[in-house]
N, CA, C and O atoms as a Tripos MOL2 file, in Angstrom:
@<TRIPOS>MOLECULE
protein
  300   299    75     0     0
PROTEIN
NO_CHARGES

@<TRIPOS>ATOM
      1 N         115.6300   57.8050   55.6270 N.3       1 MET1
      2 CA        115.8290   57.8230   54.1950 C.3       1 MET1
      3 C         117.1970   58.4110   53.8920 C.2       1 MET1
      4 O         117.7640   59.1620   54.6860 O.2       1 MET1
      5 N         117.6910   58.0650   52.7720 N.am      2 ASP2
      6 CA        118.9930   58.5510   52.3360 C.3       2 ASP2
      7 C         118.8570   59.9760   51.7950 C.2       2 ASP2
      8 O         118.8370   60.1980   50.5840 O.2       2 ASP2
      9 N         118.7660   60.9260   52.7140 N.am      3 THR3
     10 CA        118.6620   62.3410   52.3530 C.3       3 THR3
     11 C         119.9160   63.0760   52.8160 C.2       3 THR3
     12 O         120.6890   62.5470   53.6140 O.2       3 THR3
     13 N         120.1120   64.2680   52.3260 N.am      4 SER4
     14 CA        121.2650   65.0740   52.7340 C.3       4 SER4
     15 C         121.2520   65.3020   54.2410 C.2       4 SER4
     16 O         122.2910   65.2050   54.8940 O.2       4 SER4
     17 N         120.0720   65.6050   54.7990 N.am      5 MET5
     18 CA        119.9820   65.8700   56.2290 C.3       5 MET5
     19 C         120.4220   64.6490   57.0450 C.2       5 MET5
     20 O         121.1390   64.7960   58.0350 O.2       5 MET5
     21 N         120.0040   63.4610   56.6440 N.am      6 VAL6
     22 CA        120.3990   62.2460   57.3690 C.3       6 VAL6
     23 C         121.8990   62.0360   57.2430 C.2       6 VAL6
     24 O         122.5700   61.7610   58.2380 O.2       6 VAL6
     25 N         122.4310   62.1620   56.0390 N.am      7 ARG7
     26 CA        123.8710   61.9580   55.8530 C.3       7 ARG7
     27 C         124.6810   62.9920   56.6280 C.2       7 ARG7
     28 O         125.6990   62.6460   57.2270 O.2       7 ARG7
     29 N         124.2490   64.2640   56.6280 N.am      8 GLN8
     30 CA        124.9840   65.3140   57.3350 C.3       8 GLN8
     31 C         124.9240   65.1310   58.8440 C.2       8 GLN8
     32 O         125.8030   65.6120   59.5600 O.2       8 GLN8
     33 N         123.9010   64.4430   59.3340 N.am      9 SER9
     34 CA        123.7790   64.2260   60.7730 C.3       9 SER9
     35 C         124.6920   63.1060   61.2570 C.2       9 SER9
     36 O         124.8720   62.9160   62.4600 O.2       9 SER9
     37 N         125.2650   62.3690   60.3140 N.am     10 GLY10
     38 CA        126.1670   61.2820   60.6830 C.3      10 GLY10
     39 C         125.4870   59.9290   60.7950 C.2      10 GLY10
     40 O         126.1430   58.9310   61.0930 O.2      10 GLY10
     41 N         124.1900   59.8820   60.5630 N.am     11 PHE11
     42 CA        123.4650   58.6160   60.6140 C.3      11 PHE11
     43 C         123.6170   57.8770   59.2930 C.2      11 PHE11
     44 O         123.7860   58.4890   58.2390 O.2      11 PHE11
     45 N         123.5560   56.5700   59.3650 N.am     12 THR12
     46 CA        123.5420   55.7480   58.1650 C.3      12 THR12
     47 C         122.0940   55.5630   57.7510 C.2      12 THR12
     48 O         121.2890   55.0630   58.5380 O.2      12 THR12
     49 N         121.7440   55.9550   56.5310 N.am     13 PRO13
     50 CA        120.3490   55.7950   56.0890 C.3      13 PRO13
     51 C         119.9060   54.3390   56.1610 C.2      13 PRO13
     52 O         120.6530   53.4330   55.7940 O.2      13 PRO13
     53 N         118.6770   54.1230   56.6400 N.am     14 ALA14
     54 CA        118.1200   52.7760   56.7490 C.3      14 ALA14
     55 C         117.3660   52.3840   55.4880 C.2      14 ALA14
     56 O         117.0410   51.2110   55.3010 O.2      14 ALA14
     57 N         117.0850   53.3440   54.6290 N.am     15 ALA15
     58 CA        116.3350   53.0630   53.3990 C.3      15 ALA15
     59 C         116.7510   54.0560   52.3290 C.2      15 ALA15
     60 O         117.2070   55.1610   52.6180 O.2      15 ALA15
     61 N         116.5810   53.6350   51.0960 N.am     16 SER16
     62 CA        116.8330   54.5610   49.9940 C.3      16 SER16
     63 C         115.7180   55.6060   49.9890 C.2      16 SER16
     64 O         114.6800   55.4270   50.6260 O.2      16 SER16
     65 N         115.9480   56.6860   49.2700 N.am     17 PHE17
     66 CA        114.9190   57.7210   49.1720 C.3      17 PHE17
     67 C         113.6420   57.1430   48.5720 C.2      17 PHE17
     68 O         112.5470   57.4030   49.0720 O.2      17 PHE17
     69 N         113.7770   56.3590   47.5010 N.am     18 ASP18
     70 CA        112.5950   55.7790   46.8530 C.3      18 ASP18
     71 C         111.8320   54.8600   47.7940 C.2      18 ASP18
     72 O         110.6060   54.9310   47.8770 O.2      18 ASP18
     73 N         112.5630   53.9850   48.5160 N.am     19 ASP19
     74 CA        111.8990   53.0820   49.4660 C.3      19 ASP19
     75 C         111.2300   53.8580   50.5970 C.2      19 ASP19
     76 O         110.1410   53.4980   51.0450 O.2      19 ASP19
     77 N         111.8730   54.9050   51.0490 N.am     20 GLY20
     78 CA        111.3150   55.6950   52.1400 C.3      20 GLY20
     79 C         110.1210   56.5290   51.7240 C.2      20 GLY20
     80 O         109.2340   56.7870   52.5390 O.2      20 GLY20
     81 N         110.0820   56.9540   50.4740 N.am     21 ALA21
     82 CA        108.9890   57.8010   49.9930 C.3      21 ALA21
     83 C         107.7190   57.0130   49.7000 C.2      21 ALA21
     84 O         106.6270   57.5780   49.7540 O.2      21 ALA21
     85 N         107.8300   55.7440   49.3980 N.am     22 GLN22
     86 CA        106.6620   54.9540   48.9980 C.3      22 GLN22
     87 C         105.5310   54.9550   50.0280 C.2      22 GLN22
     88 O         104.3760   55.1160   49.6340 O.2      22 GLN22
     89 N         105.8000   54.7830   51.3260 N.am     23 PRO23
     90 CA        104.6900   54.8320   52.2870 C.3      23 PRO23
     91 C         103.9810   56.1870   52.3110 C.2      23 PRO23
     92 O         102.7600   56.2420   52.4600 O.2      23 PRO23
     93 N         104.7260   57.2680   52.1670 N.am     24 THR24
     94 CA        104.1080   58.5980   52.1440 C.3      24 THR24
     95 C         103.2680   58.7740   50.8930 C.2      24 THR24
     96 O         102.1540   59.2930   50.9620 O.2      24 THR24
     97 N         103.7840   58.3520   49.7630 N.am     25 LEU25
     98 CA        103.0230   58.4500   48.5220 C.3      25 LEU25
     99 C         101.7380   57.6250   48.6050 C.2      25 LEU25
    100 O         100.7030   58.0230   48.0710 O.2      25 LEU25
    101 N         101.8090   56.4930   49.2660 N.am     26 ARG26
    102 CA        100.5990   55.6740   49.4410 C.3      26 ARG26
    103 C          99.5510   56.4340   50.2360 C.2      26 ARG26
    104 O          98.3700   56.4140   49.8880 O.2      26 ARG26
    105 N          99.9800   57.1100   51.3120 N.am     27 LEU27
    106 CA         99.0300   57.8660   52.1250 C.3      27 LEU27
    107 C          98.3880   58.9960   51.3250 C.2      27 LEU27
    108 O          97.2360   59.3550   51.5670 O.2      27 LEU27
    109 N          99.1230   59.5480   50.3900 N.am     28 ILE28
    110 CA         98.6080   60.6320   49.5560 C.3      28 ILE28
    111 C          97.6440   60.1130   48.4980 C.2      28 ILE28
    112 O          96.6050   60.7240   48.2460 O.2      28 ILE28
    113 N          97.9870   58.9830   47.8770 N.am     29 ALA29
    114 CA         97.2830   58.5700   46.6630 C.3      29 ALA29
    115 C          96.3000   57.4110   46.8250 C.2      29 ALA29
    116 O          95.4580   57.2140   45.9500 O.2      29 ALA29
    117 N          96.3750   56.6410   47.9040 N.am     30 ASP30
    118 CA         95.5140   55.4660   48.0380 C.3      30 ASP30
    119 C          94.0840   55.8900   48.3670 C.2      30 ASP30
    120 O          93.8450   56.4480   49.4370 O.2      30 ASP30
    121 N          93.1300   55.6370   47.4700 N.am     31 PRO31
    122 CA         91.7510   56.0500   47.7230 C.3      31 PRO31
    123 C          91.1440   55.3820   48.9640 C.2      31 PRO31
    124 O          90.2070   55.9200   49.5540 O.2      31 PRO31
    125 N          91.6630   54.2290   49.3600 N.am     32 ASN32
    126 CA         91.1660   53.5670   50.5670 C.3      32 ASN32
    127 C          91.5290   54.3230   51.8390 C.2      32 ASN32
    128 O          90.9470   54.0740   52.8950 O.2      32 ASN32
    129 N          92.4810   55.2380   51.7470 N.am     33 LEU33
    130 CA         92.9210   56.0080   52.9170 C.3      33 LEU33
    131 C          92.4590   57.4600   52.8480 C.2      33 LEU33
    132 O          92.8900   58.2920   53.6470 O.2      33 LEU33
    133 N          91.5910   57.7580   51.9010 N.am     34 GLU34
    134 CA         91.1590   59.1410   51.6520 C.3      34 GLU34
    135 C          90.6220   59.8270   52.9000 C.2      34 GLU34
    136 O          90.8890   61.0110   53.1050 O.2      34 GLU34
    137 N          89.8890   59.1320   53.7230 N.am     35 ASN35
    138 CA         89.2880   59.7320   54.9230 C.3      35 ASN35
    139 C          90.0360   59.3740   56.1920 C.2      35 ASN35
    140 O          89.5240   59.5870   57.2910 O.2      35 ASN35
    141 N          91.2380   58.8350   56.0600 N.am     36 THR36
    142 CA         92.0460   58.4620   57.2160 C.3      36 THR36
    143 C          92.7550   59.6950   57.7590 C.2      36 THR36
    144 O          93.4190   60.4190   57.0170 O.2      36 THR36
    145 N          92.6100   59.9230   59.0450 N.am     37 THR37
    146 CA         93.2640   61.0670   59.6790 C.3      37 THR37
    147 C          93.5590   60.7150   61.1310 C.2      37 THR37
    148 O          92.8600   59.9040   61.7390 O.2      37 THR37
    149 N          94.5870   61.3240   61.6730 N.am     38 GLY38
    150 CA         94.9250   61.1160   63.0740 C.3      38 GLY38
    151 C          95.5170   59.7560   63.3810 C.2      38 GLY38
    152 O          95.5540   59.3410   64.5390 O.2      38 GLY38
    153 N          95.9760   59.0650   62.3650 N.am     39 GLN39
    154 CA         96.5620   57.7450   62.5620 C.3      39 GLN39
    155 C          98.0750   57.8360   62.4310 C.2      39 GLN39
    156 O          98.5960   58.7250   61.7580 O.2      39 GLN39
    157 N          98.7720   56.9150   63.0750 N.am     40 TYR40
    158 CA        100.2230   56.7990   62.9660 C.3      40 TYR40
    159 C         100.5190   55.5720   62.1270 C.2      40 TYR40
    160 O          99.9740   54.4980   62.3800 O.2      40 TYR40
    161 N         101.3760   55.7250   61.1320 N.am     41 PHE41
    162 CA        101.7520   54.6040   60.2830 C.3      41 PHE41
    163 C         103.2440   54.3450   60.4250 C.2      41 PHE41
    164 O         104.0580   55.2660   60.3680 O.2      41 PHE41
    165 N         103.5850   53.0830   60.6080 N.am     42 ASP42
    166 CA        104.9700   52.6380   60.5660 C.3      42 ASP42
    167 C         105.1370   51.9720   59.2120 C.2      42 ASP42
    168 O         104.7560   50.8190   59.0120 O.2      42 ASP42
    169 N         105.7090   52.7160   58.3010 N.am     43 ARG43
    170 CA        105.7730   52.3460   56.8820 C.3      43 ARG43
    171 C         104.3650   52.1350   56.3520 C.2      43 ARG43
    172 O         103.6580   53.1200   56.1400 O.2      43 ARG43
    173 N         103.9250   50.9190   56.1310 N.am     44 TYR44
    174 CA        102.6030   50.6800   55.5520 C.3      44 TYR44
    175 C         101.5500   50.2840   56.5790 C.2      44 TYR44
    176 O         100.3700   50.1690   56.2480 O.2      44 TYR44
    177 N         101.9690   50.0770   57.8140 N.am     45 ASP45
    178 CA        101.0650   49.5340   58.8310 C.3      45 ASP45
    179 C         100.5670   50.5970   59.7920 C.2      45 ASP45
    180 O         101.3500   51.3970   60.3060 O.2      45 ASP45
    181 N          99.2650   50.6040   60.0320 N.am     46 ASP46
    182 CA         98.6400   51.4580   61.0310 C.3      46 ASP46
    183 C          99.0430   50.9160   62.4010 C.2      46 ASP46
    184 O          98.7500   49.7660   62.7280 O.2      46 ASP46
    185 N          99.7090   51.7390   63.1930 N.am     47 GLN47
    186 CA        100.2460   51.3090   64.4880 C.3      47 GLN47
    187 C          99.9210   52.3380   65.5560 C.2      47 GLN47
    188 O          99.6670   53.4990   65.2360 O.2      47 GLN47
    189 N          99.9240   51.9350   66.8150 N.am     48 PRO48
    190 CA         99.8320   52.9410   67.8710 C.3      48 PRO48
    191 C         101.1230   53.7730   67.8880 C.2      48 PRO48
    192 O         102.2050   53.2620   67.5990 O.2      48 PRO48
    193 N         100.9930   55.0420   68.2270 N.am     49 ALA49
    194 CA        102.1730   55.9010   68.3490 C.3      49 ALA49
    195 C         102.9110   55.5510   69.6440 C.2      49 ALA49
    196 O         102.4550   54.7100   70.4190 O.2      49 ALA49
    197 N         104.0400   56.1980   69.8650 N.am     50 HIS50
    198 CA        104.7780   56.0320   71.1170 C.3      50 HIS50
    199 C         103.8390   56.3820   72.2700 C.2      50 HIS50
    200 O         103.0630   57.3290   72.1430 O.2      50 HIS50
    201 N         103.8770   55.6650   73.3770 N.am     51 PRO51
    202 CA        102.9550   55.9380   74.4930 C.3      51 PRO51
    203 C         102.9430   57.3970   74.9460 C.2      51 PRO51
    204 O         101.9050   57.8910   75.3870 O.2      51 PRO51
    205 N         104.0600   58.0880   74.8480 N.am     52 GLN52
    206 CA        104.1160   59.4850   75.2790 C.3      52 GLN52
    207 C         103.2010   60.3800   74.4390 C.2      52 GLN52
    208 O         102.7670   61.4360   74.8980 O.2      52 GLN52
    209 N         102.9120   59.9540   73.2150 N.am     53 ALA53
    210 CA        102.0230   60.7440   72.3500 C.3      53 ALA53
    211 C         100.6070   60.8060   72.8990 C.2      53 ALA53
    212 O          99.8380   61.6900   72.5220 O.2      53 ALA53
    213 N         100.2550   59.8900   73.7770 N.am     54 TYR54
    214 CA         98.9130   59.8500   74.3620 C.3      54 TYR54
    215 C          98.8710   60.5060   75.7430 C.2      54 TYR54
    216 O          97.8160   60.5550   76.3750 O.2      54 TYR54
    217 N         100.0110   61.0060   76.2090 N.am     55 ASP55
    218 CA        100.1270   61.6150   77.5350 C.3      55 ASP55
    219 C          99.7970   63.1110   77.4300 C.2      55 ASP55
    220 O         100.5630   63.8810   76.8510 O.2      55 ASP55
    221 N          98.6560   63.5120   77.9930 N.am     56 ALA56
    222 CA         98.2020   64.9070   77.8940 C.3      56 ALA56
    223 C          99.2130   65.8820   78.4890 C.2      56 ALA56
    224 O          99.4160   66.9670   77.9440 O.2      56 ALA56
    225 N          99.8500   65.5120   79.5990 N.am     57 GLN57
    226 CA        100.8440   66.4070   80.2070 C.3      57 GLN57
    227 C         102.0710   66.5570   79.3050 C.2      57 GLN57
    228 O         102.6080   67.6560   79.1660 O.2      57 GLN57
    229 N         102.5060   65.4760   78.7060 N.am     58 ALA58
    230 CA        103.6580   65.5490   77.8000 C.3      58 ALA58
    231 C         103.3230   66.4130   76.5950 C.2      58 ALA58
    232 O         104.1560   67.1990   76.1430 O.2      58 ALA58
    233 N         102.1160   66.2740   76.0750 N.am     59 ARG59
    234 CA        101.7120   67.0980   74.9260 C.3      59 ARG59
    235 C         101.6530   68.5690   75.3110 C.2      59 ARG59
    236 O         102.0480   69.4260   74.5220 O.2      59 ARG59
    237 N         101.1680   68.8750   76.5100 N.am     60 ALA60
    238 CA        101.0950   70.2680   76.9730 C.3      60 ALA60
    239 C         102.4970   70.8510   77.1250 C.2      60 ALA60
    240 O         102.7400   71.9980   76.7500 O.2      60 ALA60
    241 N         103.4230   70.0580   77.6760 N.am     61 ARG61
    242 CA        104.8100   70.5420   77.8270 C.3      61 ARG61
    243 C         105.4280   70.7980   76.4540 C.2      61 ARG61
    244 O         106.1150   71.8000   76.2580 O.2      61 ARG61
    245 N         105.1860   69.9010   75.5130 N.am     62 LEU62
    246 CA        105.7220   70.0700   74.1590 C.3      62 LEU62
    247 C         105.1360   71.3150   73.4960 C.2      62 LEU62
    248 O         105.8580   72.0700   72.8460 O.2      62 LEU62
    249 N         103.8390   71.5290   73.6580 N.am     63 ALA63
    250 CA        103.2010   72.7140   73.0710 C.3      63 ALA63
    251 C         103.7970   73.9910   73.6610 C.2      63 ALA63
    252 O         104.0730   74.9420   72.9310 O.2      63 ALA63
    253 N         103.9970   74.0150   74.9830 N.am     64 ALA64
    254 CA        104.5680   75.1980   75.6320 C.3      64 ALA64
    255 C         106.0030   75.4330   75.1710 C.2      64 ALA64
    256 O         106.3860   76.5670   74.8820 O.2      64 ALA64
    257 N         106.7920   74.3730   75.1030 N.am     65 LEU65
    258 CA        108.1720   74.4970   74.6450 C.3      65 LEU65
    259 C         108.2220   74.9860   73.2040 C.2      65 LEU65
    260 O         109.0300   75.8520   72.8690 O.2      65 LEU65
    261 N         107.3700   74.4390   72.3590 N.am     66 THR66
    262 CA        107.3290   74.8560   70.9610 C.3      66 THR66
    263 C         106.9550   76.3290   70.8360 C.2      66 THR66
    264 O         107.5510   77.0610   70.0440 O.2      66 THR66
    265 N         105.9740   76.7600   71.6140 N.am     67 THR67
    266 CA        105.5730   78.1700   71.5990 C.3      67 THR67
    267 C         106.7340   79.0610   72.0290 C.2      67 THR67
    268 O         107.0020   80.0840   71.3990 O.2      67 THR67
    269 N         107.4160   78.6750   73.0920 N.am     68 ASN68
    270 CA        108.5520   79.4750   73.5830 C.3      68 ASN68
    271 C         109.6810   79.5490   72.5690 C.2      68 ASN68
    272 O         110.3100   80.5930   72.3990 O.2      68 ASN68
    273 N         109.9310   78.4350   71.9010 N.am     69 LEU69
    274 CA        111.0520   78.4060   70.9460 C.3      69 LEU69
    275 C         110.7240   79.1260   69.6470 C.2      69 LEU69
    276 O         111.6190   79.6720   69.0010 O.2      69 LEU69
    277 N         109.4630   79.1360   69.2600 N.am     70 THR70
    278 CA        109.0960   79.7550   67.9750 C.3      70 THR70
    279 C         108.6090   81.1870   68.1020 C.2      70 THR70
    280 O         108.5780   81.9120   67.1080 O.2      70 THR70
    281 N         108.2270   81.6140   69.2980 N.am     71 ALA71
    282 CA        107.6850   82.9670   69.4900 C.3      71 ALA71
    283 C         108.5910   84.0620   68.9280 C.2      71 ALA71
    284 O         108.0840   84.9910   68.2980 O.2      71 ALA71
    285 N         109.9080   83.9930   69.1280 N.am     72 PRO72
    286 CA        110.7440   85.0690   68.5750 C.3      72 PRO72
    287 C         110.6790   85.1760   67.0470 C.2      72 PRO72
    288 O         110.9050   86.2520   66.4940 O.2      72 PRO72
    289 N         110.3760   84.0870   66.3780 N.am     73 PHE73
    290 CA        110.3210   84.1080   64.9200 C.3      73 PHE73
    291 C         108.9670   84.5550   64.3970 C.2      73 PHE73
    292 O         108.8260   84.8680   63.2150 O.2      73 PHE73
    293 N         107.9730   84.5850   65.2740 N.am     74 LEU74
    294 CA        106.6110   84.9540   64.8610 C.3      74 LEU74
    295 C         106.2960   86.4250   65.1590 C.2      74 LEU74
    296 O         105.2530   86.9370   64.7540 O.2      74 LEU74
    297 N         107.1920   87.0850   65.8590 N.am     75 ALA75
    298 CA        106.9560   88.4810   66.2440 C.3      75 ALA75
    299 C         107.1930   89.4200   65.0850 C.2      75 ALA75
    300 O         107.0400   90.6330   65.2310 O.2      75 ALA75
@<TRIPOS>BOND
     1     1     2 1
     2     2     3 1
     3     3     4 2
     4     3     5 am
     5     5     6 1
     6     6     7 1
     7     7     8 2
     8     7     9 am
     9     9    10 1
    10    10    11 1
    11    11    12 2
    12    11    13 am
    13    13    14 1
    14    14    15 1
    15    15    16 2
    16    15    17 am
    17    17    18 1
    18    18    19 1
    19    19    20 2
    20    19    21 am
    21    21    22 1
    22    22    23 1
    23    23    24 2
    24    23    25 am
    25    25    26 1
    26    26    27 1
    27    27    28 2
    28    27    29 am
    29    29    30 1
    30    30    31 1
    31    31    32 2
    32    31    33 am
    33    33    34 1
    34    34    35 1
    35    35    36 2
    36    35    37 am
    37    37    38 1
    38    38    39 1
    39    39    40 2
    40    39    41 am
    41    41    42 1
    42    42    43 1
    43    43    44 2
    44    43    45 am
    45    45    46 1
    46    46    47 1
    47    47    48 2
    48    47    49 am
    49    49    50 1
    50    50    51 1
    51    51    52 2
    52    51    53 am
    53    53    54 1
    54    54    55 1
    55    55    56 2
    56    55    57 am
    57    57    58 1
    58    58    59 1
    59    59    60 2
    60    59    61 am
    61    61    62 1
    62    62    63 1
    63    63    64 2
    64    63    65 am
    65    65    66 1
    66    66    67 1
    67    67    68 2
    68    67    69 am
    69    69    70 1
    70    70    71 1
    71    71    72 2
    72    71    73 am
    73    73    74 1
    74    74    75 1
    75    75    76 2
    76    75    77 am
    77    77    78 1
    78    78    79 1
    79    79    80 2
    80    79    81 am
    81    81    82 1
    82    82    83 1
    83    83    84 2
    84    83    85 am
    85    85    86 1
    86    86    87 1
    87    87    88 2
    88    87    89 am
    89    89    90 1
    90    90    91 1
    91    91    92 2
    92    91    93 am
    93    93    94 1
    94    94    95 1
    95    95    96 2
    96    95    97 am
    97    97    98 1
    98    98    99 1
    99    99   100 2
   100    99   101 am
   101   101   102 1
   102   102   103 1
   103   103   104 2
   104   103   105 am
   105   105   106 1
   106   106   107 1
   107   107   108 2
   108   107   109 am
   109   109   110 1
   110   110   111 1
   111   111   112 2
   112   111   113 am
   113   113   114 1
   114   114   115 1
   115   115   116 2
   116   115   117 am
   117   117   118 1
   118   118   119 1
   119   119   120 2
   120   119   121 am
   121   121   122 1
   122   122   123 1
   123   123   124 2
   124   123   125 am
   125   125   126 1
   126   126   127 1
   127   127   128 2
   128   127   129 am
   129   129   130 1
   130   130   131 1
   131   131   132 2
   132   131   133 am
   133   133   134 1
   134   134   135 1
   135   135   136 2
   136   135   137 am
   137   137   138 1
   138   138   139 1
   139   139   140 2
   140   139   141 am
   141   141   142 1
   142   142   143 1
   143   143   144 2
   144   143   145 am
   145   145   146 1
   146   146   147 1
   147   147   148 2
   148   147   149 am
   149   149   150 1
   150   150   151 1
   151   151   152 2
   152   151   153 am
   153   153   154 1
   154   154   155 1
   155   155   156 2
   156   155   157 am
   157   157   158 1
   158   158   159 1
   159   159   160 2
   160   159   161 am
   161   161   162 1
   162   162   163 1
   163   163   164 2
   164   163   165 am
   165   165   166 1
   166   166   167 1
   167   167   168 2
   168   167   169 am
   169   169   170 1
   170   170   171 1
   171   171   172 2
   172   171   173 am
   173   173   174 1
   174   174   175 1
   175   175   176 2
   176   175   177 am
   177   177   178 1
   178   178   179 1
   179   179   180 2
   180   179   181 am
   181   181   182 1
   182   182   183 1
   183   183   184 2
   184   183   185 am
   185   185   186 1
   186   186   187 1
   187   187   188 2
   188   187   189 am
   189   189   190 1
   190   190   191 1
   191   191   192 2
   192   191   193 am
   193   193   194 1
   194   194   195 1
   195   195   196 2
   196   195   197 am
   197   197   198 1
   198   198   199 1
   199   199   200 2
   200   199   201 am
   201   201   202 1
   202   202   203 1
   203   203   204 2
   204   203   205 am
   205   205   206 1
   206   206   207 1
   207   207   208 2
   208   207   209 am
   209   209   210 1
   210   210   211 1
   211   211   212 2
   212   211   213 am
   213   213   214 1
   214   214   215 1
   215   215   216 2
   216   215   217 am
   217   217   218 1
   218   218   219 1
   219   219   220 2
   220   219   221 am
   221   221   222 1
   222   222   223 1
   223   223   224 2
   224   223   225 am
   225   225   226 1
   226   226   227 1
   227   227   228 2
   228   227   229 am
   229   229   230 1
   230   230   231 1
   231   231   232 2
   232   231   233 am
   233   233   234 1
   234   234   235 1
   235   235   236 2
   236   235   237 am
   237   237   238 1
   238   238   239 1
   239   239   240 2
   240   239   241 am
   241   241   242 1
   242   242   243 1
   243   243   244 2
   244   243   245 am
   245   245   246 1
   246   246   247 1
   247   247   248 2
   248   247   249 am
   249   249   250 1
   250   250   251 1
   251   251   252 2
   252   251   253 am
   253   253   254 1
   254   254   255 1
   255   255   256 2
   256   255   257 am
   257   257   258 1
   258   258   259 1
   259   259   260 2
   260   259   261 am
   261   261   262 1
   262   262   263 1
   263   263   264 2
   264   263   265 am
   265   265   266 1
   266   266   267 1
   267   267   268 2
   268   267   269 am
   269   269   270 1
   270   270   271 1
   271   271   272 2
   272   271   273 am
   273   273   274 1
   274   274   275 1
   275   275   276 2
   276   275   277 am
   277   277   278 1
   278   278   279 1
   279   279   280 2
   280   279   281 am
   281   281   282 1
   282   282   283 1
   283   283   284 2
   284   283   285 am
   285   285   286 1
   286   286   287 1
   287   287   288 2
   288   287   289 am
   289   289   290 1
   290   290   291 1
   291   291   292 2
   292   291   293 am
   293   293   294 1
   294   294   295 1
   295   295   296 2
   296   295   297 am
   297   297   298 1
   298   298   299 1
   299   299   300 2
@<TRIPOS>SUBSTRUCTURE
     1 MET1         2 RESIDUE 1 A MET
     2 ASP2         6 RESIDUE 1 A ASP
     3 THR3        10 RESIDUE 1 A THR
     4 SER4        14 RESIDUE 1 A SER
     5 MET5        18 RESIDUE 1 A MET
     6 VAL6        22 RESIDUE 1 A VAL
     7 ARG7        26 RESIDUE 1 A ARG
     8 GLN8        30 RESIDUE 1 A GLN
     9 SER9        34 RESIDUE 1 A SER
    10 GLY10       38 RESIDUE 1 A GLY
    11 PHE11       42 RESIDUE 1 A PHE
    12 THR12       46 RESIDUE 1 A THR
    13 PRO13       50 RESIDUE 1 A PRO
    14 ALA14       54 RESIDUE 1 A ALA
    15 ALA15       58 RESIDUE 1 A ALA
    16 SER16       62 RESIDUE 1 A SER
    17 PHE17       66 RESIDUE 1 A PHE
    18 ASP18       70 RESIDUE 1 A ASP
    19 ASP19       74 RESIDUE 1 A ASP
    20 GLY20       78 RESIDUE 1 A GLY
    21 ALA21       82 RESIDUE 1 A ALA
    22 GLN22       86 RESIDUE 1 A GLN
    23 PRO23       90 RESIDUE 1 A PRO
    24 THR24       94 RESIDUE 1 A THR
    25 LEU25       98 RESIDUE 1 A LEU
    26 ARG26      102 RESIDUE 1 A ARG
    27 LEU27      106 RESIDUE 1 A LEU
    28 ILE28      110 RESIDUE 1 A ILE
    29 ALA29      114 RESIDUE 1 A ALA
    30 ASP30      118 RESIDUE 1 A ASP
    31 PRO31      122 RESIDUE 1 A PRO
    32 ASN32      126 RESIDUE 1 A ASN
    33 LEU33      130 RESIDUE 1 A LEU
    34 GLU34      134 RESIDUE 1 A GLU
    35 ASN35      138 RESIDUE 1 A ASN
    36 THR36      142 RESIDUE 1 A THR
    37 THR37      146 RESIDUE 1 A THR
    38 GLY38      150 RESIDUE 1 A GLY
    39 GLN39      154 RESIDUE 1 A GLN
    40 TYR40      158 RESIDUE 1 A TYR
    41 PHE41      162 RESIDUE 1 A PHE
    42 ASP42      166 RESIDUE 1 A ASP
    43 ARG43      170 RESIDUE 1 A ARG
    44 TYR44      174 RESIDUE 1 A TYR
    45 ASP45      178 RESIDUE 1 A ASP
    46 ASP46      182 RESIDUE 1 A ASP
    47 GLN47      186 RESIDUE 1 A GLN
    48 PRO48      190 RESIDUE 1 A PRO
    49 ALA49      194 RESIDUE 1 A ALA
    50 HIS50      198 RESIDUE 1 A HIS
    51 PRO51      202 RESIDUE 1 A PRO
    52 GLN52      206 RESIDUE 1 A GLN
    53 ALA53      210 RESIDUE 1 A ALA
    54 TYR54      214 RESIDUE 1 A TYR
    55 ASP55      218 RESIDUE 1 A ASP
    56 ALA56      222 RESIDUE 1 A ALA
    57 GLN57      226 RESIDUE 1 A GLN
    58 ALA58      230 RESIDUE 1 A ALA
    59 ARG59      234 RESIDUE 1 A ARG
    60 ALA60      238 RESIDUE 1 A ALA
    61 ARG61      242 RESIDUE 1 A ARG
    62 LEU62      246 RESIDUE 1 A LEU
    63 ALA63      250 RESIDUE 1 A ALA
    64 ALA64      254 RESIDUE 1 A ALA
    65 LEU65      258 RESIDUE 1 A LEU
    66 THR66      262 RESIDUE 1 A THR
    67 THR67      266 RESIDUE 1 A THR
    68 ASN68      270 RESIDUE 1 A ASN
    69 LEU69      274 RESIDUE 1 A LEU
    70 THR70      278 RESIDUE 1 A THR
    71 ALA71      282 RESIDUE 1 A ALA
    72 PRO72      286 RESIDUE 1 A PRO
    73 PHE73      290 RESIDUE 1 A PHE
    74 LEU74      294 RESIDUE 1 A LEU
    75 ALA75      298 RESIDUE 1 A ALA
């Protein structure tokens, strides 16, 4: 989305803020998705996540790294 963070990172935004926000707003407000959880959406479509997201070892490494990186801020 065309946000300050994207522009400051040097990337060219692929969508306007309004276009990028619409899928998120749909997930918040669509009554048909009220009980939807644990799903990955690519814009409006329910899709499988990246294969690494299903790798238990990769998730464990990410959890450990996150704990190590955030621990100093939680003390």
